[in-house]
N, C-alpha and C positions, 0 to 999 in steps of 0.2 A: 705468751706474755702475761706477766703478773697483773693482778687487778690494779687499774688506774696507773699502769706503767706504760708511758707513751714513748720511751726512750728509743725504740727501734723505728719509730715513725719519722719520715722526712717531711719537711714543710712543702706544701703544694705551691704556695706563692708567699711573698713577703709583704703583702698588704697588712695594715694594722687590723688585728682580729678582735671580734667581740663574741664571747661565748654566751649562749643562752641555753640553760638547762631547764627542760620542762619536766616537772615532777608530777605525775598524773595518777590520780586515784582510779584504780580499775577493780575496786571491791564490788561485792555483790549488789550493793545499793545503786551502783551505776548501770545495772542491767537494763536493757530496753532502750528507750528514747535517749537517756543521757549518754550512753556509750556510742550510740549511733551518731548523735550530733557532735560528740567529741571527735570521732573519726572524721566526720565531714569538715569540722573546723580545722583540724590538723592538715587535711588535704588542701584546703584553701590557703593556709599559712605556707605550706610547702610550695604551692604554685606561685604565690606572690613573691617569695624570695627567689625562686628560680627565675622568674621573669624580670628581676631587677639586677642588671649586670654588676653594679657596684656592690650591692648587698650580698649577692651570691659569692663574691670573692672575699668578703670580709667576715660574714656572719657564720660562726660555727654553731651547730645545734646538737644537743644531746637530749635523749628522751629516757627518763627513768620511770618505770611504772611500779605501782605497789598495790597489793592486797595483803595477804598474810606473808607474801614473799616480795622482796625488793629485787627488781631486775632492770639492768641497763639494756634497753632494746635498741638504742642508737648511741654509739660512742661519739664523742665530739668530732664533728665532720662538717666540711662545707657541703652545701646542698647537692652538688654534683656527685658526691661520693656516698650517698645513702638513699635508701628508699624507705619512706615512712611505713611502719608496720600497721597491720590491722589489729586493733585492740579489742579484747573481749573482757567481760566482767564476771568475777565471782570471788568469794573469799572475804576475809576481814580486812583490817585497816592498819598496816604498819607504817603510819605516816611519819613518825619521828625518825625511824630508821632510814626511811627514804630520803628525807631532807638532809640528814647527816651524810648519807652516801653522796648526795649532790654537792654538798660543801667539800667533801674530800676530793671529789672529781674536779671541781673548780680549782682547788689548790694544786692538784697534780698537773692539770692542764696549764696553769700559769707557770709552773716550773718548767714544763716542756717549751712554752713560748720563749722563756728566757734562755734555755739551752740551745734553741734553734734561732736565736737572734730575731725574734718576731715581737714587734710592739703590740700591745693589746689595750683595749678599753676595759673598764671595770665590768666583770662578768655579771650576768643576770641569772637568778634562780627563780622560776615561776612555779609555785605550788598550786595545783587545782584539785580540790577535794569536795565531796558532798557529804562526808561523814564525820565521825568522831574517832580519834585514834584508839587503838586497842588499849586495854587497861595496863599492859606492861610497858607502854611507851612513856619515856621520861620527858614530859613536856617542859618542865621547869629547866632542866639542863639544856634542852634545845633553845629555849628562850634566852638563856644567858649567853649561849654560844652565838646566836644570830645577832643579838644586840651588841656584843663586844666586837664581832667581826665587821658589822656595818659601821660601827663607830670608827673602826680602823680602815674603812673604805676598801674592804676586801672584795665585796660584791654587793649587788642590789638584790634583796630578797623581797618578793611580792607574793603574799598569800591571797588566793582567790577562793571564795566559798560558793558552792553551787547548791541550790535548793535547801536541803535540811542540814547543811553544814553547821558545826558548832562555831559560830563566829567569835564567841568569847575566847576559845582556844586559839583561833587564828589571830585575834587581836593580841593575845599574850605573847605570841612568837614573832610578831611584827617588829621590825627595827626602824631606824630613822636614816634619812639621807639629808645632810645639811640641816639638822634639827627638825625636819618634817617627817612625820610618821608615814611609812610606806604601807598603806592598806590597813586592815584587809579590805578587799573589794568584794561585795556581794553581787554575783552575776544574776541578772534577771532570768529566772527560769533556767533553761539550759541553752542560753543564747551564746553558744561558743563561737558561732560564725562572726558576730560583731567583735567579740573579744580578740579573736585571732586576726581579724582585719586591722584592729588597732595595734596589736602586737607587731605585725609585719611592718606597718607604717612606722611605728616607733623605733624598731630595730634599724630600719632604713635611715631614720633621722640620726640615730646614735652613731652609726658607722660612717656617716658623712659629716661629722662634726669635729672641729678641732679640739685637741686636748685642752681641758680647762674651760671650755666655752659653756655657758649656760644654755640649756635646751628646754623648750616648752613641749611637753608631751601631753598637755591637757586637752580637753575637748569632749563634747558629748556627755557621756556618763562617767568620764574619768576626771572629774574635778578634784578628786582626792590627790592628783599629782599635778602641781602647778609647774614646777621647774626644779632642776637640780644640776649640779656641776659634775660632769663626767670625770 
């Protein structure tokens, strides 16, 4: 199958789908405690959505990792159809290339939803990084693409900075939903566990909300997100 070509895949069910693409930094600066806690947080996220019957039938997850290489380690799938990989860290930071790959995957998956007569919610792309993109990465072009796409409601993009991340660059590539800027959010230390608990709860809320209904995903350290219309 060609890259991002889902044409040979059949729908598992016809529940309204929500795709969440996790774009994860696995460069060398994530070595040690950060990558260990990222793996633990992902495992918690996987378990939470597995144990929620409604979410498990509606939420599709894809995982894209990046260091100097961008790699899709989980294609868009319901939780019953994939096993989370064990991530390891080394290399540099091809962040822009990874986010562009996530956007391309979202567009390809939306085309597949339409071809297979599946309704879908606005997809999410979650970037988690602790570093700064390599010098050859075109941040300006990515910023323009994200802002334009989000203005046209193609997806929700949320950049998350960990520890020494360049928050200025993450702010540059952040877009808006209903005129409210989405992030960037600075994670406290490497507290991935709390973030993924929030994410699993939020995705559960999204997939159990009527189209056009305003949902509140705020609370705790997430006051950067009051509400938006799906």
